[in-house]
C-alpha positions in Angstrom: -70.1 86.3 -11.6 -68.8 83.8 -14.3 -66.2 86.0 -15.6 -63.6 83.5 -14.4 -65.6 81.4 -17.3 -65.6 78.4 -15.1 -69.0 76.7 -15.2 -71.0 77.8 -11.9 -72.8 75.0 -10.1 -76.4 75.5 -11.2 -78.8 76.1 -9.0 -82.5 76.3 -10.2 -85.6 78.5 -9.0 -87.8 77.4 -6.4 -90.3 76.4 -9.4 -88.0 74.9 -12.0 -87.4 71.4 -12.5 -83.4 70.3 -13.3 -83.3 67.9 -15.7 -79.2 66.1 -15.6 -77.6 65.8 -18.9 -76.4 62.5 -19.2 -73.0 61.8 -20.4 -73.9 60.6 -24.4 -75.9 63.7 -24.6 -73.1 66.2 -22.8 -70.7 64.5 -26.0 -73.5 64.9 -28.5 -74.0 68.2 -27.3 -69.8 69.1 -27.4 -69.6 67.6 -30.8 -71.7 70.0 -32.2 -70.2 73.0 -30.8 -67.2 71.6 -32.7 -68.6 71.3 -35.9 -69.7 74.7 -35.9 -66.4 76.0 -34.6 -64.9 74.2 -37.6 -67.3 75.5 -40.0 -66.2 79.3 -38.6 -62.6 78.3 -38.8 -60.0 81.5 -39.9 -59.4 81.1 -43.3 -56.5 83.6 -42.2 -54.1 82.5 -39.8 -54.0 84.7 -36.4 -50.8 86.9 -35.4 -52.6 88.3 -32.7 -54.8 87.6 -29.6 -57.7 89.8 -31.2 -57.7 87.3 -34.1 -58.7 84.8 -32.6 -62.1 83.1 -31.5 -61.6 81.7 -28.0 -64.6 79.9 -27.3 -66.2 79.8 -23.5 -67.2 76.4 -24.0 -68.9 77.1 -20.6 -71.1 79.6 -21.6 -71.9 77.5 -25.0 -72.7 74.3 -23.5 -75.2 76.4 -21.1 -76.8 78.3 -24.1 -77.7 75.4 -25.5 -78.7 73.4 -22.5 -81.4 75.9 -22.4 -82.7 76.2 -25.8 -85.1 73.8 -26.2 -86.2 73.4 -22.7 -89.9 73.3 -21.8 -90.9 76.5 -19.3 -89.7 75.3 -15.8 -87.4 72.9 -16.8 -83.3 73.4 -17.0 -80.7 71.1 -18.0 -77.9 70.9 -15.6 -74.4 69.3 -15.9 -73.8 67.0 -13.3 -70.6 68.3 -11.1 -67.9 65.5 -11.4 -68.9 66.5 -15.5 -68.8 70.4 -14.9 -65.3 70.1 -13.0 -63.9 68.0 -15.8 -64.6 71.2 -18.1 -63.4 73.5 -15.8 -59.7 71.9 -15.4 -59.3 71.6 -18.9 -60.3 75.0 -19.4 -57.9 76.0 -17.0 -55.0 73.7 -18.9 -56.1 75.5 -21.8 -56.0 79.1 -20.3 -51.9 78.5 -19.4 -51.0 77.8 -22.7 -52.9 81.0 -23.7 -51.6 83.0 -21.0 -47.8 81.5 -22.0 -46.0 84.3 -23.9 -43.2 82.2 -25.1 -45.7 79.9 -27.2 -46.6 81.9 -30.7 -50.1 83.1 -31.3 -50.7 81.1 -34.5 -49.0 78.1 -32.5 -51.6 78.6 -29.7 -54.5 79.0 -32.1 -53.8 75.7 -33.4 -53.6 73.9 -30.2 -56.6 76.0 -28.6 -59.1 73.9 -31.8 -58.3 70.9 -29.6 -60.1 72.2 -26.5 -63.2 70.5 -27.0 -61.6 67.4 -28.4 -60.0 67.1 -24.9 -62.8 67.5 -22.9 -64.3 64.8 -24.3 -60.9 62.7 -23.6 -61.0 64.1 -20.0 -64.8 63.0 -19.3 -64.6 59.5 -20.9 -61.2 58.8 -19.2 -60.6 59.4 -15.4 -56.5 59.1 -15.5 -56.8 62.6 -17.6 -55.7 64.6 -15.0 -54.0 61.8 -12.8 -51.6 60.4 -15.1 -49.1 63.2 -15.6 -47.7 61.5 -18.9 -51.3 61.3 -20.1 -50.8 60.7 -24.2 -54.0 63.3 -24.7 -52.2 66.3 -22.4 -48.7 65.2 -23.9 -49.6 66.1 -27.3 -50.4 69.5 -26.0 -47.0 69.7 -24.1 -45.3 68.4 -27.5 -47.0 71.2 -29.6 -46.2 74.0 -27.1 -43.0 73.2 -25.8 -42.3 72.9 -30.2 -43.9 76.3 -30.7 -41.4 77.7 -27.7 -38.2 78.0 -30.1 -40.2 78.2 -33.3 -39.4 81.4 -35.2 -42.1 82.6 -36.9 -42.1 83.2 -40.7 -43.2 85.4 -43.4 -45.6 82.8 -44.8 -46.9 80.1 -42.6 -48.5 78.1 -44.4 -45.2 77.2 -46.0 -43.4 76.4 -42.4 -42.7 73.1 -42.0 -43.5 73.0 -38.4 -46.7 75.1 -38.1 -48.0 72.5 -41.1 -47.0 69.3 -39.1 -49.1 70.8 -35.7 -52.2 71.9 -38.4 -52.0 68.5 -40.0 -52.6 66.9 -36.7 -55.4 69.1 -34.7 -56.8 68.1 -38.3 -56.3 64.6 -37.4 -57.2 65.2 -33.5 -60.2 66.9 -35.0 -61.5 64.5 -37.2 -60.3 61.2 -36.3 -60.3 60.6 -32.6 -62.6 58.0 -31.3 -61.8 57.1 -27.6 -58.9 55.5 -28.2 -56.0 56.4 -26.2 -53.1 55.0 -28.6 -54.2 57.1 -30.8 -52.9 60.2 -29.4 -49.5 58.0 -28.8 -49.2 57.4 -32.1 -49.5 61.0 -33.1 -46.9 61.7 -30.6 -44.2 59.1 -31.7 -44.9 60.9 -35.5 -44.5 64.1 -34.1 -41.2 63.7 -32.2 -39.7 61.5 -35.5 -40.9 64.7 -37.0 -39.0 67.1 -34.9 -36.0 64.8 -34.9 -35.7 65.0 -38.5 -35.9 68.4 -38.8 -33.2 69.1 -36.0 -30.8 67.2 -38.3 
């Protein structure tokens, strides 16, 4: 049963040969999923959960892994990587389930999921450091959303626009350098301090 969205440890059939996917290939597949999502990102700002395209990364990954395989060969992701993907998915699940974060803000945060999976796969401190910059930026976005009142014209709302801009930067400019997130956090905090005045 995969209904909880978690990747299951892969069990091949007796006559199947398992080919493990290395990290570089896994990153490439994640990038491809990201690109196809970006191409489909909604024109309209979602206002209800039904409007939001939530992607099951595990399912997409499973489909892609086994699309081009020869008969009798199945691709699998190693246990450690699949654990990382599951944990990041849970992290986003917690943001989704937090009713104090407005849906338009959740949707923006949700767009960063694949980038954050890549960060977690390449940086073993992601889950160990409570204040890891890539986790901290998600918390900053979510907490900014908590006190935010939805406005008629979201595209003109300073907070929504700022988070949207930073999400675009995360999607397009992250290149394995964690200080990238630290800069975004200080930038976002300065913006919020300015707004508070």
